[in-house]
N, C-alpha and C positions, 0 to 999 in steps of 0.2 A: 813524192810529196809528203810533207810532215803530217802526222796525225793531228787530231783536234784536242787531244789531251784529256778526254773523258774516258775513264777506265772502269773496270769491275768494282773497285772500291767505292766509286762515286754512286753507282747504282745501289750498292748495298746500304748506303745511308738510309734509304727509304724502307729498309727492313728493320730499322731500330724501332722498338716498341714505345719507349718512353717519349712522349711528345716534346718535352723540353730538350731532351738529349738529341733527338732528331733535328729539332730546329737549330740547335747550336752547331751540329755537324754540317747542316746545310750552309749556315752562315760562315763558318770557319773554313770548311774544306771545299765545298762545291761553288759557293758564290764567287770567290776570287777567280776560279777557273772560267766560269761563265762570263765574268766581266772582261777578262783578258781575251777570251775567244770572241766576244762581241766586238771588241776593238779591231780584232784581226779580220772579221767578216764584214764590217760596216762598209768599207770601201768597195769591195766586190759586189755586195748587195745593192749599193747605190747605183753601180753601173748596170746591174741586172734590171732594175726597175726604172732607171732613168730619172731618179730623184735623189736628193741628198738625204740620206738616212743617218740618224744617230743611234747609238746603242745605249740601252739602259737595262739595269737588272730589274726584272719584273717581280713585284711584290704582290702576292695573292692575299686577299683578306681571308682569314680563317677564324673559326670559332675558338673562344678561349679554351685552352686545354686540348685542342685538336692538333695532331701532328701534320706537318706539311706533306702533301702527296706529290708535289711537283716543284721544280725550280726552273726558271727560264730566263733567257736574255731576249729582250725585244728590240726591234729595229723599226723606227718610225720617224716622221718628220717633226713631230711635236715632242720636245724633250720634257715638257711639264707633266703631262698626264697621258695615260693610255685609254681613259674612259671615252667611249663613243667614237674613237678614231681607228682606222685600219692600221694594222702593224703586222710585221713578220715576227715569228718567235721560234727560237730553238730551245726546246724544253727537255728536261731529264725527268723521268719517272722511274719507278722501281724496276721495270722490265724493258723499257724502250727509250730511245732517243727520237724526238719528233721535230719535224719542220712544218710550221703551220702559218696560215693566214688567219687573222682573228680580228674581231671587233667585240669589245666587251661593254655592254650597257649601251644606252642610247645617248646620242649627241646631236649637235645642230645639223649634221648632215645625214642623220639616220634615214629620213624619208627619201632623200636623194639617192642614197645607196640602195635602198629597197627598190626604187624605181629603176635604177640602172641594172640591177640583177634581173628584175622582171623583164626588162626590155631585151636583155642579152641572153635570156635563158636558153633559147635555141642555139645560139652561137656557142655558149659554154658547153652545151651538150655535145657539140661536134668537135671539141678539142682533141678527143681521142687519146692517144698514148700518154701525153703528159698528165692526164687526170685518171689514168687507169687504176692507180693505187690510192686514190684519194679517200680519206676517211672523214666522217662527220663527228666532231668532238663536242659540240655544244651540249652541255649537261652531262658530260662524261663523269663517271664516278671513280675513275682510276683503277678499276678492277680489270675486267676483260676488255681488251682492246676493241674499240668500235669496229664493226664490220666495214669492209670496203663499200663506199657509197655508190649508188646507181647514177654516177655522174654523167653517163651517156643519155640520161633522160631529162628532157626539158622540165618535166613535172617536178623532178628533184630540185632543180634550181628555183622553181617557183616557190617551193617550200622554204628554201634558204632565204629567199626574198621576204617571205612572210615573217620569218624569225628575226629579221632586221628591224621590223616595224615595232615601235614602242607599243606595249600592251598593258594589261592589267598589272597593278602592283603585285610583286612576287613572281611574275612570269619572267623567265630568263630571256633576255633580249640581246641579240647580236649574231655573230657568225664565228665559227671556229672549224676550219677544215685544213687537212694536211696529210702528211705521210709519216710513216714510222719505220724505224729500224730496230730489230731485236737487239738487246744489249750485247749479244755475242758478235753481231755484225758491226755495231757502233764503235767498238774498240779499234777496228781497223780502218775506219773512215778517214779520208783526207779532207782538207778544207775544200778542195776542188769537188769532191763528192757532195759535200753539203751545199755548196753554191749551185751545183747542178740540180739538186732537188728543189731548191728555191726557184731556180730558173723555170722549172716545170710548172710551179704553181703561181708564178709571178703574174700571169694574165688576170687572175682573180684580184690580186692586190691592186694592180693598176686600175682595174675597173672601179674598185671601191674608192681608191685614192683620188680618182678623177671625177667622181660624182660631186655635183654641186647644185 
């Protein structure tokens, strides 16, 4: 199988110190690769989750003068916005490639998603092998990779549910869980490998997407 086209030079972009230079490098060198990869993956991911997904380049808000720490392509049903809706994301950071399920911010279905995760906490904890390398990214600072989450614990999923609930202004609301490959492994990944990782975490996406 063909590789995914993300190589050492792409990870090195995030080692550029100058914020503007790094931002331009992401836009010129990495963004086109992620957009093309997103188009290639969208059909397979749609079959994995049983829903028609579209790909879009993810734009993270950042402080003026701050360098981007991540670039990603997202897959969701809503092509207009990612806020408050569940989506799959393939992201590149300085040291890893990541396959994730995320919800950023609150939306009209936030309460329903919280209740769904609360209700299915015990079932999610029994998923076993597919979730054995799951990491909890919400609030990640892009430094040390988050530790593997205690996904075999129902209490962990209750905490994830609480994070989905709208809270006080300034409190991070949403969910962000997934798996990571070190940059040295990522260079040899095939499209099939990436689809396989998303297949493992797809039950969480389906649960959130079906919440109403």
